[in-house]
C-alpha positions in Angstrom: -4.3 35.0 -23.5 -2.1 36.7 -21.0 0.4 34.4 -19.1 -0.2 33.9 -15.4 2.3 35.5 -12.9 5.0 33.3 -11.5 3.1 32.7 -8.4 0.0 31.4 -10.2 -0.3 28.2 -12.3 -3.3 26.3 -13.5 -3.3 22.5 -13.7 -2.8 22.5 -17.5 0.4 24.6 -17.1 1.6 22.3 -14.4 1.2 19.2 -16.6 2.9 21.0 -19.5 5.9 22.0 -17.4 6.3 18.5 -16.0 6.2 17.0 -19.5 8.6 19.6 -20.8 11.0 18.6 -18.0 10.5 14.9 -18.9 9.6 14.0 -15.4 7.0 11.5 -14.1 4.4 12.7 -11.6 6.0 10.7 -8.9 9.4 12.3 -9.6 8.1 15.9 -9.4 6.0 15.1 -6.3 9.2 13.8 -4.7 11.2 16.9 -5.7 8.4 19.0 -4.2 8.2 17.0 -1.0 4.6 16.1 -1.4 2.7 12.8 -1.9 2.1 11.5 -5.4 -1.6 11.5 -4.7 -1.6 15.2 -3.8 0.4 16.0 -6.9 -2.0 14.1 -9.1 -4.9 16.1 -7.5 -3.1 19.3 -8.4 -2.5 18.1 -12.0 -6.0 16.9 -12.5 -7.5 20.2 -11.2 -9.2 18.6 -8.2 -7.2 20.7 -5.8 -6.0 24.3 -6.4 -2.2 24.7 -6.7 -0.9 26.8 -3.8 0.8 30.1 -4.9 4.0 29.1 -3.0 4.2 25.8 -4.9 3.6 27.5 -8.3 6.3 30.0 -7.4 8.7 27.3 -6.4 8.2 25.3 -9.6 8.4 28.4 -11.8 11.5 29.9 -10.2 13.5 27.0 -8.8 12.7 23.7 -10.4 11.8 24.5 -14.0 14.7 26.8 -14.7 17.2 24.4 -13.1 16.0 21.4 -15.0 15.6 23.2 -18.3 18.9 25.1 -18.3 21.2 24.2 -21.3 24.0 21.7 -20.7 27.5 23.1 -20.8 
């Protein structure tokens, strides 16, 4: 299966990235400036993840959290 572009993310990828970053749902919701309830709706697939939010997670949050310690 071909990976999605940076500006697209499905709810399974969102959950996998959050778990890889070892963050709770409430922590990532807070970092994104959204309510925990809305974040849970994204992660459950109830609500589609906006392209801008997917881009922000993929290009700003995930690389920063996952960079190796120096």
